[in-house]
C-alpha positions in Angstrom: 76.1 82.5 72.2 75.6 83.2 75.9 78.5 83.9 78.1 79.5 81.2 80.6 78.4 81.6 84.2 81.1 83.5 86.1 83.0 81.6 88.9 84.0 83.0 92.3 86.2 81.8 95.1 85.6 83.1 98.6 88.2 82.2 101.3 87.3 82.2 105.0 83.7 81.6 103.9 82.3 79.5 106.7 81.2 82.4 109.0 80.7 86.1 109.2 81.7 88.3 106.3 82.8 85.4 104.1 79.6 83.6 104.5 77.5 86.7 103.6 79.7 87.4 100.6 79.4 83.8 99.3 75.6 83.9 99.7 75.4 87.3 97.9 77.6 86.3 95.0 75.6 83.1 94.5 72.4 85.2 94.5 74.1 87.4 91.9 74.3 84.3 89.7 77.9 83.2 90.1 79.0 79.7 90.8 80.9 79.8 94.1 83.7 77.8 95.6 83.8 78.3 99.3 86.9 77.7 101.4 87.7 77.5 105.1 89.8 75.5 107.6 89.1 71.8 108.4 87.6 72.8 111.8 84.9 74.7 109.8 83.9 71.7 107.7 80.3 71.4 109.1 79.7 75.2 108.7 81.1 75.2 105.2 79.0 72.2 104.1 75.9 73.9 105.6 76.7 77.0 103.5 76.9 74.9 100.3 73.5 73.4 101.1 72.0 76.8 101.7 73.3 78.1 98.4 72.2 75.1 96.4 68.7 75.3 98.0 68.3 78.6 96.1 69.1 76.9 92.8 72.7 78.3 92.6 75.8 76.1 92.4 78.5 75.9 95.1 81.3 73.6 96.1 83.4 73.4 99.3 87.2 73.3 99.3 88.6 72.7 102.8 92.2 73.8 103.2 94.5 76.2 105.0 95.2 79.0 102.5 98.4 80.0 104.2 99.9 77.0 102.5 101.0 77.7 98.9 100.2 74.3 97.5 96.7 74.5 98.9 96.0 77.8 97.2 97.2 76.4 93.9 94.9 73.4 94.4 92.0 75.7 95.4 92.2 77.6 92.1 92.7 74.4 90.1 89.6 73.0 91.9 87.5 76.0 90.9 88.6 75.6 87.3 88.0 71.8 87.1 84.6 72.1 88.9 83.1 75.1 87.2 85.3 75.8 84.2 87.3 78.9 85.2 87.8 81.7 87.7 86.5 85.2 87.4 86.3 86.5 91.0 88.7 85.9 93.9 87.6 87.2 97.3 90.6 86.8 99.6 88.6 87.1 102.8 90.4 84.8 105.2 91.8 86.4 108.3 91.7 86.9 112.0 92.7 89.4 114.7 93.8 89.8 118.3 93.8 92.6 120.9 97.1 93.2 122.6 99.3 96.1 123.6 102.6 96.4 121.6 104.5 95.7 124.8 102.7 92.4 125.3 102.9 91.3 121.7 105.5 88.6 120.9 107.3 87.9 117.7 105.3 84.7 117.5 102.1 86.8 117.6 103.4 89.0 114.8 104.6 86.2 112.5 101.4 84.2 113.1 99.0 87.1 112.2 101.0 88.1 109.1 101.0 84.5 108.1 97.2 84.3 108.3 96.2 87.8 107.1 98.9 88.8 104.6 100.4 85.6 103.4 97.0 84.1 102.6 96.0 87.2 100.7 99.2 87.3 98.8 98.9 83.7 97.7 95.2 84.1 96.8 96.0 87.2 94.7 98.9 85.6 93.0 97.3 82.3 91.9 94.0 83.9 91.0 95.9 86.3 88.7 97.9 83.5 87.1 94.6 81.7 86.2 92.9 84.9 85.0 95.8 85.9 82.8 95.9 82.4 81.3 92.1 82.6 80.6 92.5 86.0 78.9 89.1 87.4 79.9 90.1 89.7 82.8 88.7 89.2 86.3 88.1 90.7 89.7 90.5 90.2 92.7 89.1 91.5 96.0 90.9 91.6 99.3 89.9 92.1 102.9 91.5 95.2 104.4 90.0 97.1 107.3 89.2 100.5 108.8 92.5 100.0 110.7 94.3 99.9 107.3 93.5 103.6 107.1 94.5 104.5 110.7 96.4 102.6 113.4 94.4 101.8 116.5 95.8 101.2 120.0 95.9 97.6 121.0 95.5 96.5 117.4 99.0 97.4 116.1 99.8 94.0 114.5 96.4 93.6 113.0 96.5 97.1 111.6 99.9 96.5 110.1 98.7 93.4 108.3 95.8 95.3 106.8 98.0 98.2 105.7 100.1 95.6 103.9 97.0 94.4 102.1 96.3 97.9 100.9 99.9 98.1 99.5 99.5 94.7 97.9 96.2 95.8 96.3 97.7 99.0 94.9 100.8 97.2 93.5 98.8 94.3 92.0 96.3 96.7 90.4 99.2 98.3 88.5 100.8 95.1 87.5 97.7 93.3 86.2 95.6 96.2 84.8 96.9 95.4 81.3 95.2 92.0 81.5 91.8 93.5 82.4 92.1 92.4 86.0 90.9 94.9 88.7 92.2 94.6 92.2 90.4 96.3 95.1 89.9 95.8 98.8 87.0 96.5 101.2 87.8 98.1 104.5 85.1 97.2 107.0 84.5 99.2 110.1 82.7 97.5 113.0 80.7 94.7 111.5 78.9 92.4 113.9 80.4 89.0 113.4 81.5 86.2 115.8 85.0 87.6 115.6 84.0 91.1 116.3 81.8 90.0 119.2 84.8 88.3 120.8 87.2 91.2 120.1 84.7 93.7 121.4 84.8 92.2 124.9 88.6 92.1 124.9 89.0 95.7 123.7 86.4 97.0 126.1 88.3 95.3 128.9 91.7 96.7 127.8 90.5 100.3 127.6 88.9 100.0 131.1 85.3 99.7 130.0 84.7 96.0 130.7 81.1 96.6 131.6 80.3 98.5 128.4 78.1 97.1 125.7 80.4 96.9 122.7 77.6 97.4 120.2 76.5 100.6 121.9 80.1 101.8 122.3 80.9 101.4 118.7 77.5 102.6 117.3 78.2 106.0 118.9 81.3 106.3 116.6 79.3 105.8 113.4 77.6 108.7 111.6 74.7 106.4 110.8 74.3 105.5 114.5 74.6 101.8 114.1 77.3 99.2 113.6 77.4 97.2 110.4 76.0 93.8 109.5 77.7 91.3 107.2 75.3 92.1 104.3 76.6 95.7 104.3 80.0 94.3 103.2 78.5 91.7 100.9 76.6 94.3 99.0 79.8 96.3 98.4 81.7 93.2 97.3 78.9 92.3 95.0 79.5 95.7 93.3 83.3 95.2 93.1 82.7 91.8 91.5 80.3 93.2 88.9 81.0 94.7 85.5 79.8 98.1 86.8 83.1 98.4 88.8 85.3 98.0 85.8 87.0 101.4 86.0 87.8 101.1 89.7 91.1 99.5 90.6 93.8 99.7 93.3 91.3 101.1 95.8 90.7 100.1 99.5 87.4 101.6 100.4 85.9 102.2 103.8 82.6 100.6 104.5 82.1 101.7 108.0 78.9 103.8 108.4 80.9 107.0 108.5 83.3 106.4 111.3 86.5 107.4 109.5 87.0 109.6 106.4 89.7 109.6 103.8 
């Protein structure tokens, strides 16, 4: 008897890293539920069509994953549509560039709501479903290079990503007995629409408004280039696979050799 096709959820899937991850997991043979905000409806539906054109199966679920009921419904949708849940990629998140002195409490609360709360809810309700199924699973979070080292003008973003590292370590220890591994990827500079926008802001803040962000960041990488979304998607593919079964609680840099643990 053949094993059922594995099922993945990818949050924040309409653009950038999430899109590349969804495409890669579909290419790996998983059924994929892709999630993003209502404003990304057209991009999300285009992604589903692109996946289905390759012969794989995908379904969109449009919702704000900072809302607990929405995350419960997202997991339930994956189960009702494809029969279960094996991989949760909690990718949704955002960032801003500001000095600590200019950062408001509203900024802090807002970013923790998007980056940490959404990840916490995604981890929690994915684990509940995986435990009920009794066949283990993979939970994968989006940390960052700034989860390894605080960076100037990115204090709040860095704090949210340090929090995801802590959540990942704690969850790995709580759920290991159920065959669930919990890991996170820590991207360095990966060229996405978000990074393109942040690059201009950061260059301006550090007094290099005329600098080319790509060139500026490439110099900090041992490989001499900044990353592309597929660099992250390939690593997530490994974390989602059976080959990663003895790795858990880790938040791993994927940054072209910019930082070193």
